[in-house]
C-alpha positions in Angstrom: -45.5 92.7 40.8 -45.2 89.1 39.9 -48.8 89.0 38.6 -48.1 91.9 36.2 -45.1 90.1 34.8 -47.2 87.0 34.1 -50.0 88.8 32.3 -47.5 90.7 30.1 -45.7 87.5 29.2 -49.0 85.8 28.2 -50.1 88.7 26.0 -46.8 88.8 24.2 -47.0 85.0 23.6 -50.5 85.4 22.1 -49.4 88.2 19.9 -46.5 86.3 18.6 -48.7 83.3 17.7 -51.1 85.5 15.8 -48.4 87.3 13.7 -46.6 84.0 12.9 -49.7 82.2 11.5 -49.5 81.6 7.7 -51.9 83.2 5.3 -54.7 80.8 4.3 -54.9 82.3 0.8 -51.2 81.8 0.1 -51.2 78.1 1.0 -54.5 77.2 -0.6 -53.8 78.8 -4.0 -50.3 77.7 -5.3 -49.0 79.2 -8.5 -48.5 77.2 -11.7 -46.0 78.6 -14.3 -47.2 79.1 -17.9 -47.1 76.2 -20.3 -48.1 76.1 -23.9 -50.5 73.2 -24.5 -50.9 74.3 -28.1 -48.1 76.6 -29.3 -48.5 78.8 -32.4 -47.0 77.5 -35.6 -45.1 79.0 -38.5 -47.5 80.5 -41.2 -47.1 81.3 -44.9 -49.7 83.8 -46.2 -50.2 85.3 -49.6 -49.9 89.1 -49.9 -53.2 90.8 -49.0 -54.5 87.7 -47.1 -55.3 87.3 -43.4 -52.7 85.7 -41.1 -53.9 84.1 -37.8 -51.4 82.8 -35.2 -53.4 80.7 -32.7 -52.4 79.0 -29.5 -53.4 77.8 -26.1 -51.7 78.2 -22.7 -52.3 77.1 -19.1 -51.1 78.3 -15.8 -52.2 79.9 -12.5 -52.9 82.8 -12.2 -54.1 83.0 -15.8 -51.1 83.9 -17.9 -51.1 87.2 -19.8 -50.1 87.1 -23.4 -47.9 89.7 -25.1 -46.8 89.5 -28.8 -43.5 90.8 -30.1 -42.4 91.2 -33.7 -38.6 91.1 -34.3 -38.3 92.0 -30.6 -40.7 94.9 -30.6 -44.2 94.8 -28.9 -47.2 94.3 -31.2 -50.1 96.5 -30.4 -53.7 96.1 -31.5 -54.7 98.4 -34.4 -56.6 98.7 -37.7 -55.0 95.6 -39.1 -53.7 93.8 -36.0 -56.1 92.0 -33.6 -55.0 90.5 -30.3 -57.4 88.0 -28.8 -57.3 86.0 -25.5 -60.1 84.0 -23.8 -60.5 82.8 -20.2 -60.0 79.2 -21.4 -56.4 79.9 -22.3 -56.8 80.3 -26.1 -55.2 83.3 -27.7 -54.7 84.6 -31.3 -52.8 87.3 -33.2 -54.8 88.2 -36.3 -53.2 90.4 -39.1 -55.5 91.5 -41.8 -54.5 92.6 -45.3 -51.0 91.2 -44.9 -48.3 93.4 -46.3 -44.6 92.8 -47.2 -43.3 94.3 -44.0 -45.6 92.0 -41.9 -43.2 89.1 -42.5 -40.8 88.2 -39.8 -40.4 86.4 -36.5 -43.2 86.7 -33.9 -42.6 85.9 -30.3 -45.5 85.0 -28.0 -44.8 85.6 -24.3 -46.9 84.2 -21.5 -46.4 85.6 -18.0 -47.9 85.0 -14.6 -46.7 85.0 -10.9 -45.1 81.5 -11.5 -42.8 82.5 -14.4 -42.4 83.3 -18.0 -42.6 81.2 -21.2 -41.9 82.2 -24.8 -42.4 80.6 -28.2 -41.2 82.2 -31.5 -42.7 81.5 -34.9 -42.1 82.9 -38.4 -44.7 84.6 -40.7 -43.7 84.4 -44.4 -45.5 86.6 -46.9 -45.6 84.9 -50.2 -45.1 86.7 -53.5 -43.0 89.6 -52.3 -39.4 88.4 -52.8 -37.6 90.7 -55.2 -35.0 89.1 -57.4 -32.2 91.1 -58.9 -30.9 89.7 -62.2 -27.4 91.2 -61.6 -27.9 94.0 -64.0 -29.8 96.2 -61.5 -33.3 95.3 -62.8 -35.8 94.0 -60.2 -38.9 91.9 -60.7 -41.4 90.0 -58.6 -41.4 86.3 -59.4 -44.6 84.4 -59.5 -44.5 82.2 -56.4 -46.8 79.3 -55.4 -49.4 81.0 -53.3 -50.8 77.9 -51.7 -50.5 77.9 -47.9 -47.6 75.8 -46.5 -49.0 73.6 -43.7 -45.8 71.7 -42.8 -43.3 74.5 -43.3 -41.1 75.6 -46.1 -37.6 74.9 -47.3 -35.2 77.2 -49.3 -34.1 76.1 -52.8 -31.1 73.7 -53.0 -29.2 72.3 -55.9 -29.2 68.5 -56.2 -27.1 68.8 -59.3 -25.4 72.0 -60.6 -24.6 73.1 -64.1 -21.3 71.8 -65.5 -18.8 73.6 -67.8 -19.5 73.3 -71.5 -16.9 73.3 -74.4 -18.5 73.6 -77.8 -17.3 74.1 -81.3 -18.8 77.0 -83.3 -22.2 75.9 -84.7 -22.6 73.0 -82.2 -25.4 72.8 -79.7 -25.2 72.0 -76.0 -27.1 72.1 -72.7 -26.7 73.2 -69.1 -28.8 71.4 -66.6 -29.7 71.7 -62.9 -31.9 69.8 -60.5 -33.4 71.8 -57.7 -35.4 71.1 -54.6 -37.4 73.5 -52.4 -40.9 74.2 -51.0 -42.8 76.0 -52.5 -41.6 75.0 -55.9 -38.7 77.4 -56.8 -38.9 79.7 -59.8 -35.9 79.3 -62.1 -34.2 81.9 -64.3 -31.1 81.6 -66.4 -28.6 84.4 -66.9 -25.6 85.0 -69.2 -23.1 87.3 -67.5 -25.5 90.1 -66.3 -28.5 89.5 -68.6 -31.5 87.3 -68.1 -32.1 84.8 -70.9 -35.5 84.5 -72.6 -36.9 81.7 -74.7 -35.8 82.2 -78.3 -34.6 80.3 -81.4 -31.1 80.5 -80.0 -31.9 79.7 -76.3 -34.3 77.0 -75.3 -35.4 77.0 -71.6 -37.4 74.0 -70.5 -38.0 71.5 -67.6 -38.2 67.8 -67.9 -38.7 65.2 -65.1 -37.8 67.8 -62.4 -34.6 68.9 -64.2 -34.2 72.4 -65.6 -32.3 72.9 -68.9 -30.8 75.7 -70.8 -30.1 74.6 -74.4 -27.8 76.7 -76.6 -28.4 76.1 -80.3 -25.9 76.9 -83.1 -23.3 78.2 -80.6 -21.3 81.3 -81.7 -18.1 82.7 -80.3 -20.0 85.5 -78.6 -21.9 82.9 -76.6 -18.8 82.2 -74.5 -19.1 83.4 -70.9 -20.6 82.5 -67.5 -24.1 81.1 -67.3 -26.0 81.3 -64.0 -29.0 79.3 -62.8 -30.8 81.4 -60.2 -33.7 79.9 -58.2 -36.0 81.5 -55.6 -39.0 80.8 -53.5 -40.6 82.4 -50.4 -38.1 80.6 -48.1 -34.9 81.8 -49.8 -32.8 81.8 -53.0 -29.7 80.1 -54.4 -27.6 80.2 -57.6 -25.0 78.2 -59.4 -22.8 79.1 -62.4 -20.9 77.3 -65.1 -18.7 78.5 -68.0 -19.4 78.0 -71.7 -16.4 78.1 -74.1 -17.0 78.2 -77.8 -14.0 77.3 -79.8 
């Protein structure tokens, strides 16, 4: 009876040792969370061009890449190409870029060790519509050169100042603007865009934009607006002309 108890105890002890032994595969292959060694960058592409967002990621197991546009998954299609190699490089390629391709793109890398995300912005150049406050819309001519180091919206360094003229006199509004790409400038009186004429002289000199009113008349009185726009944004500043 005692011998039976000894054998049973030994078998249980062996069984317990076998079940408690750690798995060789789990200890020999630790996980490494994803890390972007070369994150994608913002891109600025002309309408109809090809956008390519490239990057490189590391991690173990090999991270899987998913792209989102404005929070929605991007799927491969006729114009969208999603590439990923075993060396960690990946790309999102968009052919024949259209206006609605612009926006924020998030690249998500996932493996057993964790999740990493990076968000970049794709700007489509030449598709910003400008309203001239009278309901008419037009497409400005925008610098279509790619922006390597990013873009900046237009800003006024100096704004137009109020003018008081006597009838028959001449005067100028002026404004200095910064921005990348170079902003397009239009001048408006009340709700109407002003064009070059014998009465209105629109010109730029040493980085300063001028609106010159020649032979001012009483009906020239009103609000004058300098409106500036580029692919990164727009801005405006107004000043009053009083003709006495």
